[in-house]
PAPA-306058 format. One record per atom (N, C-alpha, C): x, y, z. Coordinates in steps of 0.001 Angstrom, whole numbers, plus 500000, padded with zeros to 6 digits. Each point is the difference from the previous one (the first is absolute). Example, Ala and Ser with C-alpha at 12.3 -4.5 7.8 and 13.67 -1.06 7.14 Angstrom:
<selos>
513190494310507800 499110501190500000 500900501200500000 499650501050499280 500820501190500060 499230501090500730 
</selos>
This chain:
<selos>
500944498419500368 499465501559499576 500264501324500423 499528500877499424 500453501035499502 500338501144501298 501236499356501040 500958500029501465 500958500967499154 500483500014499049 501015501466499917 499580499771498510 500981500745498823 500535500334499003 499785498866499335 499442499465498907 500062498810499071 501445500105499303 501013499753500390 501239499797499137 500070499904498458 500412500662498777 500223499110498723 498011500859500047 499539500796499914 499025500119499463 498499501560500854 501420500814499868 499257501332500582 500003500965498590 498537500578499855 500178500898499230 500251501204500176 501214500957499660 500667500948500590 498608501302498779 499650501089500956 498948501158498962 501121500846500661 500904501173499282 500450500554499629 499273501676500177 500852500811500006 499283501164499996 500017500564498499 500731499394498892 499822500588498750 499093499008499475 498731499275500969 498836499090499413 500377499059499031 501549499397499849 500580499072499302 499550498896501596 499887499008499046 500181498427501948 500623498775498515 500558499170500997 501112498991499756 499653498668500798 500049498744499765 500084498874500811 501228499537500337 500284500296501274 501491499287500398 499947498775499833 501164500008500071 500938497987500197 499967499864497947 499571498642499766 499970499938498301 498895500753499109 498971500788500878 499338500061499073 500344500838499247 498989500304498882 500464500935498437 499855501468500469 499846501259499483 500060501281500609 498364500299499647 498867500431500395 498749500242499941 500230501138499594 499044499983498907 499415501603499540 499709501214500647 500282501265500324 499309500530500336 498107500618499852 499784499673499319 498768499683499722 499413499051500365 500226499211499907 499567498149500497 500265500181501559 500646500304500649 500421500642501542 498683500973500428 499787500926499359 498935500640500289 498948499322500186 499688499173498505 499199499772500498 499196498624501105 501495499251500505 499486499035500604 499889500957501637 500608501445500099 499801500410501221 498523500868500037 499983500170498944 498565500053499789 498543499020500186 500408499040499652 498967498839500537 500195499578501565 501106499886500232 500353499726501779 499637500890500990 500000501186499403 500202501582500951 500693499930500457 500598501093500521 500975501110500189 500809499447501241 501167499333500280 500705499811500795 501218500525499796 500971499969501257 501472500210499652 500698499036500040 500057498666499271 500240499187500537 498990498286499213 501116500089498696 498823498352499469 500810498624499919 499388499239500955 501076498708499949 499659499570498600 500149498857499383 499850499172499023 500212498124500463 498803499909499846 500409498274500737 500446499136498758 500152498965501083 500961498693498638 498483499204499575 500356499903498836 498784499226499318 499663498979501076 501014498947500342 499926499273500654 500646498171499284 499607499004500831 500963498849499215 498872498541499535 500782499409499035 499196498967499335 499112499241501132 498779499374500086 499674499216501108 500306498783499046 500240498978501198 499919498492499164 498553499479499667 499058500074500664 498826499598500009 498891500039498924 500594500169498240 499333500606499360 498928498792499436 500158499297500601 498852498077499623 498858501095500987 499666500661501056 499753499686500798 497645500195499936 500045500293498418 498679501332499953 500089498879498278 498307499205500128 500095499205498563 498478500550499697 499583499856498570 498838500382499625 498996498581498581 499587500398499828 498931499023499457 500499500329498411 501464501253500167 499822499819498084 501593499434499949 500531499064500723 501131499024500495 499192499054498481 498803499903499672 499255499133499483 500548500487498752 500186501688499170 500063500096498899 501675499993500552 500905499888500355 501485500051499483 500791498928499913 500794500242499465 500862498449499521 500483498849501470 500080498962500261 500277499509500613 500670499897501201 499919500346501333 500538500262501120 501102501355499853 498504501067499146 501115501109500082 499040500633501130 501539501176500074 498990500960501300 499731501183499589 498503500217500506 499299501553500205 501304501043500155 500448499655501314 500819501267500102 501616499673499459 500578500964499696 501933500180499525 500400500339501353 499212501080500747 501200500844500987 498856500078500959 500219500138501206 499575500738500884 501359500747500901 499609501245500539 500985501041500554 499028500288501094 500852500253500964 499216500808501426 500519500837500466 499805501455500631 500733500735501082 499259500317500801 500575500085501248 499419500037500534 500778500876501449 499286501362500593 500662500649500958 498715499798501012 501235499529501027 498832500625501701 500059501336500391 499411501061500260 499838501158500111 500564500434501429 500464499730500649 500158500573501513 501298500759499960 499883500912499233 500591501970500384 499332500168500646 500096500868501094 499249500529501211 499482501252499389 500123500416498475 499304501463499626 499517499908498977 499981498148499660 499244499658498793 498266500702500423 499010499956498706 499037499963500146 499397498924500105 500171499164499035 499661498461500603 500941499233500254 500315500893501198 500497498367501344 500035499726500911 499831498287499848 499205498924500093 499812498966499024 499742500784498491 499984499508498865 501203498683499508 499300499263499046 501135499740499193 499279500050498768 501322500349498991 499726501020498770 500652498793498798 498542498938499933 501162498743498958 498918500393498403 501207499723499002 499070499555498922 500913499081499399 498805499657499160 499968498654499839 500354500052497902 500719499291499183 499634500232498864 500023498624499255 499244499798499006 500121498659499749 499928499779498538 500719499394498885 500187500334498889 499336498845499244 499185499655499234 499548499118499062 501214499093499065 499501499339499876 501339498825498551 499594500874499339 500663499588499202 499548501144497915 498738498922499976 499863498983499887 499381499252499073 498290500119500941 500198500148501115 498655500973501104 499605501165499551 500823500792499908 499684500910499805 499216500429498616 500644499103499108 499732500645498382 498920499179499703 499334498773501059 499059499643500079 498430500461500350 500713501135501316 498715500999500758 500042501799499673 501564500046499074 499835501572500316 498898500976498370 499959498978499014 499352500402499145 498669500460499809 498933498755500407 498443499930500447 500106501520501076 501022500177500601 499388501056501175 500622501107499123 501191500160500158 499727501123499083 499319500423498991 499282499203499276 498885499923498885 498820500551500707 499773499635501416 498940500437500754 500041501268500626 501562499612500644 499976501916500659 499475501306498447 500738499691498568 499801500842498938 498109500798499648 499878498291500723 497883500040499117 499739500878501382 500142499796501002 499893500347501084 499636501737499937 501643500736499918 499945501127499741 499231500500498676 499739499674499473 499463499866498735 498193500149499813 498938499046500694 499158500265500554 499386500545501031 501149500119500564 498915499976501934 500976501689500262 499393500997500352 500608501537500619 500616499757501334 501377500519500314 500978499715500717 499398500309501402 500851500978500575 499939500367501623 500996500452499923 500413500932501214 501376500407500548 499960499688501242 500946499661500689 500410499526501044 501417500721500338 501026499199500454 501529500352499567 500383500303498729 499653499814498725 499593499786498666 500650501235499886 501012501122499365 500818501025499310 499511499709498317 499331499545499328 499938499988498722 499174498304499997 500104499710498843 500169498875499864 498585499073500084 499351499044500235 498877499533500506 499919498729500681 498979500728501065 500081499320500705 498141498767500403 499781499203500015 498804499148500402 499126500563500713 499169499189500190 499058499942501118 500425498970500871 500496500250501304 500666498489500736 499489498790500073 498979499618498764 499282498766500224 500335499123498774 501222499730499010 500655499976499366 499835498706499896 500848499005500743 499957498659499861 498451499338500465 499193500386500710 499192499596500069 498501499815499031 500564500817499465 499162500141498604 500228499698498632 501929499888500272 500156498948498390 499866498580500221 500369499417501148 499659498731500642 498856499696499515 498747500332499805 498420499467499409 500159500352498640 500613500741499460 500606499650498438 500503498920499535 499230498898498844 500788499185499222 500856500108500084 501019500845499110 501409500002499060 500581500673500531 499975500487501526 500983500758501131 499970498667501159 499101499529500094 499735498715501446 501252498815500587 500609499859499299 501080498796500239 501302500817500091 500724501430499133 501096500480500485 499378500728501706 498727501063499549 500253500544501474 499657498956500454 499709498843500479 500386499228500941 500884499715500378 501115499136499131 501821499902499923 499863501485501187 499535501073499656 501005501057500867 499455500326501141 498769499217500170 499106500256501870 500955498723500502 499839499158498749 500474498921500968 501889500185500796 500642500919499275 501440500227500102 500006500767500838 499209501290500396 499637501056500801 499916499166501327 499243499273499850 498864499581501915 501352499426500479 500971499036498844 500919498695499960 501260500925500966 500343500757499198 501052501162500590 499524500662501543 499116500542499825 499062500389501356 500346498994501175 499457499013499553 500285498729501143 501463499772500222 500770500016499066 501796499190500355 500420501667500960 499195500842499326 500693501179501101 499801500300501178 498808499331500458 499102500132501032 499811501818500809 499841500184501152 500119501197500691 500710500551499649 499730501322499614 501267501290500064 500699500664500855 499859499926501393 500357500001500676 501064498682501107 498960498942499713 500404498520500491 501276499466499493 500572500321498671 500688498806499341 499190499396498638 500465499418499823 499441498709499690 499148499060500043 499241499654499641 499206499027500745 499014500540502133 499417501150499309 499988500764501537 498735499163500816 499869499413499235 498675498932500618 498461500930500095 500078500606499687 498669501125499753 498470498515499351 499209500461500547 498671498460499479 499491500776498627 499804502052499629 500088500273498923 500645501310499497 500729499907498740 500573500876499824 499579500756499021 499544501625499592 499753500009499387 501605501011498346 499255500350499369 501073500216499221 499282501645499733 500680500939499023 499746501118499086 500981499898499446 499983499236498252 500862499592499304 499739500682498660 501467500335499301 499697500597498653 500769499651499524 499464499594498298 500747499281499254 500396501273499216 500972499952498818 500213500385498787 499635499694498724 499382500125499344 499975499178498854 500582501327498513 500222500967500228 500812500293499302 499896501199498521 500372500239498920 500167501061499394 499706501055500473 500017499654501163 500785500618500934 498881499157501706 499436498886499620 498996499436500345 500093499301501779 499200500612500871 499601499425501398 499108499642500465 500109498599500151 498590499400500513 500343498872501587 498954500670500266 500058499954502135 499281498986500147 500626498472500771 499656499268500004 498258500296500702 499320498320500279 498547500516500603 499733498746499731 498665499781501066 499659498395499953 500092499368501562 499243498868499724 499945498905501568 500063499039498985 501144499076501143 499951498386499677 500614499681501180 500172499113500537 500673499183500589 501308498803499710 500710499719500251 501227500048500171 500192498315501024 498805500038500790 500218497874499971 498630500267499598 500636497668499710 498409500209499450 501074499688498305 498984499142498844 500183500370499290 501092499658499153 501408500790500427 501331499924499622 499737500793498321 498817501235500083 500432501294499280 501385500753500543 500478500015501246 501358500524500116 499936499421501390 501771499628500325 500722499544500722 501230500397500196 500514499758501359 500822500288500592 501115499015500400 501472500427499417 500935499398501122 499867499693501347 500018500753500572 499916500260501723 498257499233500834 500184499551501006 498840499512500873 499027500984499771 498947498828499604 498819501135500272 499374500716500886 500282499408501276 499934500881501087 501069501145500320 500638500287499431 501289500946500259 498669501295499313 499431500090499130 499637500540499030 498378500466499988 499900501054499497 498161500128499936 499425499585499275 498784499546500593 498991498803499410 499691500424498524 500239501752499925 499110499909498489 500709501410500093 500006500944498605 500318501460499675 498760500172499178 499304501346500298 498886500731499183 500942501548499530 499506499807498218 501010501149499675 498412501448500146 500106501271500273 499001500289500283 499851500642498861 501279501199499118 499320500743499012 501166499163499071 499349500885499184 501060500052498344 499979500564498691 501140500193499475 499186501350499312 501633499379498899 499300501386498183 501348500034499059 499977501286500068 501491499775500099 500981501166499183 500963500109499129 499015501183499463 501449500364498313 500184500774500065 501530500046499839 501327501167500378 500397500081498933 499652501224499467 501175500333498251 500902501019500437 500773500353498843 500768501397500703 499584501137500926 500901500084500971 499457501311500449 499099499825501839 499458498590499240 499355499695501383 500046499653501304 500139499654500713 500409499881501176 498758500126501515 500290499478500669 499188499419501451 500582500733501605 499437501369500468 500702500340501406 499763499291501216 500562500215501192 500622499186500939 498315499481500803 499665499309499950 498628499377500681 500077498645500637 499302499305500902 500174498737500356 498174499418500164 499855498273500262 498507499808500116 499953499154501360 499818501354500907 499785499264501173 498435499357500200 499797499386500995 499311499093500364 500330498309499471 500787499938498833 500491498778499608 501134499532500537 500125498788500020 501747499287500353 500842500284498883 499885499563499298 500965499934499241 499263500648498003 501269500709499680 499637500846498443 500543499449499399 500137500180498430 500787499327499105 499528500658498652 501024499321498971 499802500733498501 500712498921499486 499382500000498767 500392498758499024 500414500670498778 501124499426499130 500014500874498698 500189498999499556 499149500404498981 499659498970498665 500383500337498695 500259501528500160 500856500491498793 500545501328500311 501765499972499059 500672501116500745 500295500537498566 500495501104499572 500331500163498475 502202499811500322 499880499375498042 501724499776500201 500980501068500508 501222499725500822 500725500947500032 501167500345499382 500431500616498679 501525500143499670 500886499057500344 500816499423499462 501237499479500753 501240501165500248 499980500951500061 501101501074500261 499021500286500715 499426499785500332 498618500767501242 500192498815500708 499887499000500014 499777498707500859 501737499869500356 501244500244500106 500982500101499909 500309501140501381 499509501214499402 500357501059501131 498670499496501426 499379498570500371 499162499899500882 500622500221501297 499762500680501360 500529499479500907 500464498553500422 500819500108500818 500677498211500085 498533499436500539 499564500609501434 498652499067500803 498909500102499474 500010500784498801 498428500695499490 499865498574498957 500348498738499778 499885498799498984 499676500480498168 499442499567499405 499649500061499076 498918499984499551 498763500611500950 499174500544499588 500018501359498860 498947500365499543 499228500678499278 499252500908500836 499978500902498751 498872501235501011 499285499569499242 498946500318501277 498462499829500063 499703501274498307 498560499668498994 499491500616499185 499510499359499064 499493500751498993 499546499080498760 501024499738498341 499291498659499942 501406499146499016 499814501168499022 499184500334499508 501328500751498631 499633501696499748 498934500205501255 499547501698499239 501513500397501863 501096499188500372 500236501161500932 501313498877499845 500602500283498688 501073499406500125 501398500750500814 501120498976501071 500629501100500507 501108500320499246 499991501007499848 501514501098499095 500669499312501009 501036499614498885 501468499577500088 501241501324500636 499365501132499840 500805501145500582 500022500167501416 498999499239500514 499905500309501467 499791498296501166 501027500202500611 500191498641501232 498602500068500325 499397499130500103 498241499590500506 500142499550501547 501368500258500754 500076498727500556 498621500003501112 499547501816500779 499248499037500935 498377500407499155 500123500169498847 498597500254499077 498581499122500465 499433500607500290 498379498734500132 500346499043500845 500860499985500609 500745499295501348 498368500090501426 499765499472500403 499900499309501718 500488500249500723 500229501491500639 500360500658501374 499217499597501405 500486499169500546 499463499732501918 500646501214500348 499234500771501168 500547500398501340 499937499102500778 501400499291500161 499750498846501585 500020500945500663 500364501023500268 500111500044501614 500484502029499619 499476500654501293 500686501230499780 499890500466501881 500600501285500367 499512500520501101 501313500928500240 500358501100501494 500764500829500256 499546501424499914 499127499828499265 499306500796500247 499309501150500695 499521501629500172 499804500551501035 498386499942499598 498994499056500691 498501500881500031 499336500786499664 499368500334499054 499408501306500295 500901501097498716 500909499049499609 501265501255499582 500063499818498500 499810500621499234 499107499371498111 501033501411499444 501435500414500772 500652500679499247 501596499545499123 500447500233500773 501310499481499581 500456498755499890 500633499096499528 499838498937499548 500798499250501221 499896498894500854 500486499253500893 499102498606499961 500415498971501189 500056499235500233 500937498900498662 499460498838499654 500566498681499062 499065499445499852 500054499198498820 499763498650499554 500468498832499094 499491498746499808 500301499357499933 499056499315498662 500655499647498920 499184499629499272 500337499189498601 499714499331499433 500359498756499348 499168500406498389 500831499638498848 499725500094499051 499373498425499080 499032499647499353 499513498895499446 500307500674498549 501215499241498992 499070499689499027 499237499355499298 499222500516498928 499132499568499033 500551498608499587 498959498868499601 500794499385499354 498585498786500135 499901499721498440 498706498827499631 500407498996500892 498585499372500646 499847498622500881 500451500561501528 500119500988499991 500409500747501532 498821500264500685 499963498727501399 498930500512500863 500687500550501393 499981501425500313 500487500609501381 498400500077501149 500684499576500880 498968499532501342 501299501319501260 498730501012500386 500660500521500903 499062500147501314 499838500623501086 498756500145500948 499447501101499841 498815500258499725 499254500807499669 499680501852500884 501159499795500676 500203501133500788 500820500942499347 500512499226499496 501610500073499077 499554501308499046 500765500943499955 499728501392499343 500810499327498856 499131500468498557 500858499987498928 499087500636498636 501293500069498835 499380500848499286 500575499555498219 500392500355499176 499924499686498666 500833501444499418 501444499665499070 500646501457499921 499543499768498885 500008501647499297 499309499845498569 500720499146498618 499419499333499097 500772499327499323 500525501287498526 501542499374499930 500806501071499380 500038499546498217 
</selos>
């Protein structure tokens, strides 16, 4: 937890409004640093958290999707977890656990699941009026999209797969503040899935994970919640210039996002990517918003999580003071991100 400044990941903001990440991080452009600061809030110090370590248990969640994959294929190719116990005395989130789970589908599973989700999301944008919540531009559907799509014949199977995966991952994660297998009898989630053209699809629906074998886990059932209920779901379509302001989803246990499609990243920009930012591309439309090769899209369209903050003087909205710890999650097709619903988060503008 943030008892002291994390080594090698401090974001230094200087008086000339330029910024850089210490250690092996590539320099961050002044415009990008200012955008990040505007999203996270005005603090005297910004600390970037490590992205986490690969988790050995990538076989822990299964789905009926396995029936459509090659024999012995894994649903997930990679699982990463970062966990920060907030123990610093001046933290606003003192006593909480800032945990972020990344689950990356194998290429075969992603190719099977994503195209119909993208088509459904774009059809949603074309046929239904959007709403404005945290989105700054782009399209935001009504918060019941997976429930509705699950009732439509052409989308029933892919939406069912996505719901199984989301519910299984939530069960595997357990209680957000109690570690894996927190023992809750009931776990509620508020998940967001991104299906692309910038598309975001947020998870929804209800199902039992025990009995029937739709979703199984590697750990003993007695250590996990009995089932997970997804409370809301929506689609976001994010194109060039679109972003999401800082917000959270209190009232649920987990929040999340699934990326069904992201734009391709130019080869020269990919080489400039931050070492711990992964190889993900920016969230955005597939053809109208190609990333310009003239600018490195290091944090373009990235999900930004404000893990914790503190140290400020209550009621003083003037000079920047205090600190915050943040983590950037690169968009990647087939990536499912899970984090506690109390955690503030937003999305930087697609460049």
